[in-house]
Each structure stands twice: as C-alpha cells, then as structure tokens.
N, C-alpha and C positions, 0 to 999 in steps of 0.2 A: 503494500499500500504506499501511496506517496500523496500526501494531503488527503487522506481517507478514499482515494481513487485506486482500484485495484490496477496493479501494474500490467495485467493483460489488457485492460482497457486504454492504455495509452499509446499515442502514435509516437512512437521511438524517434521518427525523424523530427517531428516537430518539436519534440521534448529536447533533444539534442540541441536545437537552435536556440533553446531558452537558457541554457546553462553555459555559465562562464566561470574560469578560473582565475582567481585573485592570488597571486604570491604573498606571501608573509614577509618576503624580503623586498625592501626597497632597492631597487636597482637604478641609480643616477650615474650618469656619465659625466665626463669633463665637458665643459662647454656651458652655455646659458641654460636657464630653465626652459626657455622656448625651443632651443635645439633638443633637449631631452624630451618635450612634449612632441615634438616633430618627429622623434625617432619612432614613437608608436604610430602617429598618423601623419605622414609627410604631406598630405594633401590639405591639411587644416588651414583655415584662414587665421588672421589675427583675432578677428570676432570670435571664432570657435575657441581659439586658446584662452582668450579671456574668459569665456563662459566656463571652460573646463576649471580653469584657476578658481573661480568663483564657487563653482560647485562642490570643488574639492575644500573648500574653506581655506585657501591658500593665501587669500588677499593680505591680510595682516602679516603673515610670515614673510611674504616676498616685499612687502613694503619695509619691513625692518632689516632686509639684506643690505650690506654696504654698495653694491653695484646692481 
C-alpha cells in the first residue's frame, strides 16, 4: 500500500514520474552561486534563478555573502 492505495492499482510509469531524489550532501562547486544553479539547469533565465533562490529561502544568506 502507498497512501492507502494497493500497489497493484498504481500505474508504475506515472508513479515513477512523480518521484525525485534529493541528496543529503550539499554539492557546491567553485564559482558563483549562479554558476552552481546553472550546472543543474543550464537553460535557466535570470528570473528563474532568482525565483529558485527565493523558493529555497536563500535570499538573506546570499545577501550576507561578501561578493
């Protein structure tokens, strides 16, 4: 059972599309925060990056950085 739904009733393909894995280890690379974010999604616009920073509650953290 998953959320009270028998596993035999679940569309496996649709279910797999709803699952994501989030590592417990932070992986930051040398470079700017923007470059790190673009590593994950290179096609992102500046607005999408700003939105991601806001949604991750990193605005204050970034504002306190020296550069």
